[in-house]
C-alpha positions in Angstrom: 49.8 133.8 -24.8 46.9 131.7 -24.6 45.5 132.7 -21.9 42.0 131.8 -20.6 39.8 133.6 -17.6 36.8 133.7 -16.3 34.3 136.5 -16.7 34.8 138.0 -12.5 38.8 137.3 -13.2 39.3 139.5 -16.3 37.4 142.8 -13.7 38.9 141.7 -11.2 42.2 142.2 -13.1 41.5 145.3 -15.2 40.5 146.9 -11.8 44.6 147.1 -11.0 45.3 150.2 -12.3 48.3 149.4 -13.6 47.8 145.6 -14.4 50.2 145.0 -18.6 46.9 145.2 -20.8 47.3 141.7 -23.3 47.8 142.7 -26.9 44.2 140.4 -27.9 41.5 139.5 -25.6 38.6 137.0 -27.0 35.0 137.8 -25.7 33.3 134.8 -25.6 28.9 133.9 -24.3 25.5 134.4 -25.1 24.7 136.3 -21.6 24.8 139.6 -23.4 25.0 141.6 -20.4 28.0 140.4 -18.9 29.4 140.4 -22.5 28.9 144.2 -22.6 30.3 144.1 -19.1 33.3 142.0 -20.4 34.2 144.9 -23.0 32.8 148.1 -21.6 35.9 147.0 -18.5 38.1 146.7 -21.4 37.3 149.5 -23.0 37.4 151.5 -19.8 41.2 149.9 -18.6 42.3 150.5 -22.7 41.3 154.1 -22.3 42.9 154.5 -18.5 46.3 153.0 -20.4 46.1 155.9 -23.4 44.6 153.5 -26.0 41.9 156.1 -26.9 42.3 155.8 -30.5 39.5 153.4 -30.8 37.5 151.2 -34.3 34.2 149.3 -34.0 33.8 146.5 -36.6 30.5 144.5 -36.6 31.0 141.3 -39.4 30.1 138.8 -40.7 30.4 136.2 -43.5 30.0 139.1 -45.9 31.9 141.7 -44.6 34.4 143.9 -46.4 37.3 142.2 -44.7 40.2 143.7 -45.6 39.1 146.9 -43.5 40.8 144.6 -40.0 44.0 144.7 -41.9 43.9 148.6 -43.3 42.4 149.8 -39.3 45.9 147.7 -37.4 48.1 150.2 -40.0 46.5 153.6 -39.9 48.5 156.0 -38.1 47.3 157.9 -35.8 48.0 161.6 -36.5 48.6 162.2 -32.6 50.4 159.0 -32.0 47.7 157.5 -30.5 47.6 153.7 -28.8 44.8 152.0 -30.6 42.2 149.7 -29.5 40.1 147.6 -32.0 36.7 146.4 -31.2 35.9 143.8 -33.6 32.4 141.6 -33.1 31.5 138.7 -34.6 27.9 138.5 -33.6 27.3 135.7 -35.8 30.5 133.2 -35.2 30.7 132.8 -39.4 33.8 134.3 -40.8 33.6 133.1 -43.9 36.5 131.8 -45.2 37.8 135.7 -46.1 37.1 136.8 -42.7 38.6 133.5 -41.5 42.0 133.5 -43.3 42.4 137.6 -42.0 41.6 136.1 -38.3 44.8 134.1 -39.0 47.0 136.7 -40.0 45.5 139.0 -37.1 45.9 136.4 -34.7 49.4 136.2 -36.1 50.8 139.7 -36.0 49.6 140.0 -32.6 51.3 136.8 -31.9 54.7 138.0 -33.0 54.4 141.1 -31.4 54.1 143.8 -34.7 51.4 145.2 -33.2 53.0 146.8 -30.0 50.5 150.2 -29.9 47.4 148.4 -30.6 45.0 146.5 -28.5 42.0 143.9 -30.3 39.0 143.0 -28.6 37.1 140.1 -30.6 33.4 139.3 -29.5 31.8 135.9 -30.1 28.4 134.3 -29.4 29.5 130.4 -27.3 31.0 128.7 -30.0 30.2 124.9 -30.7 32.8 122.3 -31.2 33.6 122.4 -34.8 33.9 125.7 -34.3 36.3 125.9 -31.8 38.6 123.4 -33.2 38.3 125.6 -36.8 41.8 127.0 -37.7 41.0 130.5 -37.3 39.5 129.9 -33.4 42.4 128.3 -32.9 44.7 130.4 -33.7 43.0 133.5 -31.8 42.7 131.4 -28.4 46.8 130.5 -28.7 47.4 134.8 -29.4 44.8 136.1 -27.2 43.3 136.2 -23.7 40.3 133.9 -24.2 37.2 135.1 -21.8 34.4 132.8 -21.5 31.1 134.3 -20.5 28.7 131.8 -18.3 25.4 131.3 -19.1 23.4 132.3 -16.3 20.3 129.2 -16.5 16.8 130.1 -14.3 18.8 127.7 -11.6 21.4 129.4 -11.2 20.1 132.7 -11.2 19.2 133.4 -7.3 22.9 132.7 -6.3 24.3 135.4 -9.2 21.6 137.7 -7.9 23.2 137.2 -4.4 26.2 137.7 -5.5 25.4 140.9 -7.2 23.7 142.0 -3.7 26.7 140.9 -1.6 29.2 143.5 -4.6 26.9 146.2 -3.2 26.8 145.4 0.4 23.3 143.6 0.6 22.0 140.6 1.3 18.5 138.8 0.5 17.2 135.0 2.1 17.2 132.3 -0.1 12.8 132.8 0.0 13.0 136.1 -1.7 15.9 135.2 -3.9 14.3 132.7 -5.2 11.3 135.2 -5.4 12.5 137.8 -7.1 14.5 135.3 -9.8 10.9 134.1 -10.5 9.8 137.5 -10.8 12.1 138.3 -13.3 12.0 135.5 -15.6 15.1 134.7 -16.0 15.8 137.6 -17.6 19.1 138.7 -15.8 19.1 142.1 -17.6 15.8 143.2 -15.7 17.5 141.3 -12.5 20.6 143.7 -13.4 18.0 146.7 -13.4 16.0 145.5 -9.8 19.7 145.2 -7.6 20.8 148.6 -9.0 17.0 150.4 -8.0 17.0 147.9 -4.3 21.0 149.8 -3.8 20.1 153.2 -4.2 16.5 152.7 -2.3 18.1 150.9 0.7 21.4 151.1 2.6 23.6 148.4 3.2 22.7 145.3 4.9 19.8 142.9 5.3 17.2 143.9 3.0 13.6 142.3 4.1 11.7 140.2 1.8 8.5 142.8 2.1 10.7 145.9 1.0 11.8 143.7 -1.7 8.8 142.4 -2.9 7.8 146.9 -2.6 10.9 147.5 -4.8 10.2 144.8 -7.3 6.8 144.7 -9.6 6.4 142.5 -12.5 9.8 143.4 -13.8 9.5 140.3 -16.5 9.6 142.1 -19.7 9.2 140.0 -22.8 9.2 140.5 -27.0 8.2 139.0 -30.1 11.8 137.0 -29.4 11.4 135.6 -26.5 8.2 134.4 -27.2 9.6 132.5 -30.5 12.3 131.2 -27.9 9.4 129.4 -25.8 7.9 128.2 -28.4 11.3 126.5 -30.9 11.8 125.3 -26.6 8.3 123.8 -26.4 7.4 125.7 -23.0 3.9 125.7 -23.7 3.5 127.3 -20.4 5.9 129.9 -20.7 4.9 131.0 -24.1 0.9 131.8 -23.2 2.5 133.6 -20.1 5.0 135.9 -22.7 2.0 136.5 -25.4 -0.4 137.5 -22.1 2.4 139.9 -21.5 2.8 141.0 -24.8 -1.0 142.1 -24.7 -0.7 143.5 -21.8 2.0 146.0 -22.5 -0.2 146.9 -25.5 2.1 145.2 -28.2 1.2 145.3 -31.8 -1.0 141.9 -32.9 0.3 142.1 -36.3 3.7 141.8 -35.1 3.5 139.0 -32.8 1.9 137.1 -35.6 4.9 138.1 -37.6 7.0 136.3 -35.2 5.7 133.4 -34.7 4.2 132.8 -38.2 7.5 133.5 -40.2 9.4 130.8 -38.0 6.2 128.9 -38.5 6.8 129.1 -42.4 10.9 128.7 -41.8 10.6 125.4 -39.9 7.7 123.6 -42.8 10.4 124.7 -44.8 13.1 122.6 -43.3 10.9 119.9 -42.9 10.1 119.8 -45.8 14.0 120.2 -47.0 15.2 117.6 -44.2 12.6 114.8 -45.8 13.2 115.5 -49.3 17.1 114.8 -47.6 17.9 118.1 -48.8 20.6 120.6 -47.1 19.1 121.9 -43.9 22.3 123.5 -42.3 22.9 125.3 -46.4 19.1 126.5 -46.3 19.6 128.0 -42.6 22.7 129.6 -43.6 20.9 130.9 -46.4 18.2 132.8 -43.6 21.0 133.7 -42.0 19.8 131.5 -39.4 23.0 130.5 -36.3 24.0 130.0 -32.3 21.3 129.4 -30.1 18.3 130.2 -32.8 19.8 127.5 -35.1 19.9 125.1 -32.1 16.5 125.7 -30.8 14.7 124.8 -34.2 16.5 122.2 -34.8 15.6 120.8 -31.8 12.1 121.8 -33.1 12.5 119.2 -36.2 13.5 116.8 -34.0 10.2 117.0 -31.6 7.4 117.3 -34.1 6.2 115.5 -36.6 6.8 116.7 -39.8 3.4 116.4 -41.5 2.3 118.8 -38.6 3.7 121.9 -40.0 0.9 122.1 -42.9 -2.0 122.3 -40.8 0.1 125.2 -38.5 1.0 127.0 -41.5 -2.7 127.3 -42.3 -3.2 128.0 -39.1 -0.7 131.0 -39.1 -2.4 132.2 -42.4 -5.9 132.2 -40.4 -5.1 133.9 -37.5 -4.1 136.3 -39.5 -7.2 137.0 -41.5 -9.3 137.0 -37.8 -6.7 139.8 -36.7 -7.6 141.7 -40.2 -11.8 141.2 -39.1 -12.3 138.3 -41.6 -14.2 135.4 -40.0 -12.7 131.8 -40.3 -15.4 128.8 -39.7 -13.5 126.5 -36.5 -11.8 129.1 -35.2 -12.7 131.5 -32.5 -13.4 135.0 -33.3 -11.0 136.4 -30.3 -7.1 136.8 -32.9 -5.3 137.2 -29.3 -7.0 133.2 -28.3 -6.8 131.9 -31.6 -3.3 133.1 -31.9 -2.6 131.1 -28.2 -4.4 127.6 -29.9 -1.6 128.2 -32.6 1.9 128.4 -30.0 0.0 125.0 -28.1 -0.3 123.2 -30.9 3.5 123.8 -31.8 4.5 123.5 -28.4 2.9 120.9 -27.0 3.3 118.5 -30.3 5.7 115.8 -30.1 5.9 113.2 -32.3 4.3 109.3 -32.2 
């Protein structure tokens, strides 16, 4: 098999009611909305063609991988075709999982599972993982759909394409404004596009109409704050903190997310300085994918000696949250948390 499709190509193919389904689809990417769209389209196409018995398994290196091959052998009471819907969020199957995926790929390549379609969702794999035997076997046996990342610069074009698909159009200035408003959040952009489709008829929509419909839709969570801190994006981190405060997010939860990451970084920095196994420590803490990349960039950016003071600063902010006074710190824990974020985002090795 060994086919390659992009996200749009897959959706176009599945819209053809008579198009035969491939035995295996690997959906790979980090853009959650687009991955969900691709998987939903596959599930719908499978249901339309009689693959009505669905088994869903979310797996990692510690899972019971015998359930995967077991699901292919189960006989349906009604003779229904089967959809085996697999997810490997970490992109790391472990040895048992890798062996199982290789076996599954071999069975599909040989046509041993004629009444089964398998879908597997993965994060974007790095070069080493792509060349692993289990990944190569899957790519050879199935159709690989690589879901693109839609970065801030590409977002206006993406919004424009989505609006065009529902018969609407915006000028370039309004597309850029709308992209700024959703802060690069693809799901928020998608929701606003749907809103415009409900509010206005097909055709060109004026900038004023869009501004009336689209309020401040940048929706944040504590993990957005963590990611901005790891990326060294000071202004974005402060904007997210301000947004979380305005949305009524609990300060202890925010401090937990920031402080936990700082403590992990302090351990990793000490381990790195001692020549220890940083990658192994990340695995033990279940750190994979984009978060792992963010941690590594932060370790490369921030001086090792800065982490002890950062850990103490996080501890002091916790005391402020509990109503205690800390000499030398501001009385407002929100403001002091902002200073802690600046400590991490602005810090550079000299």
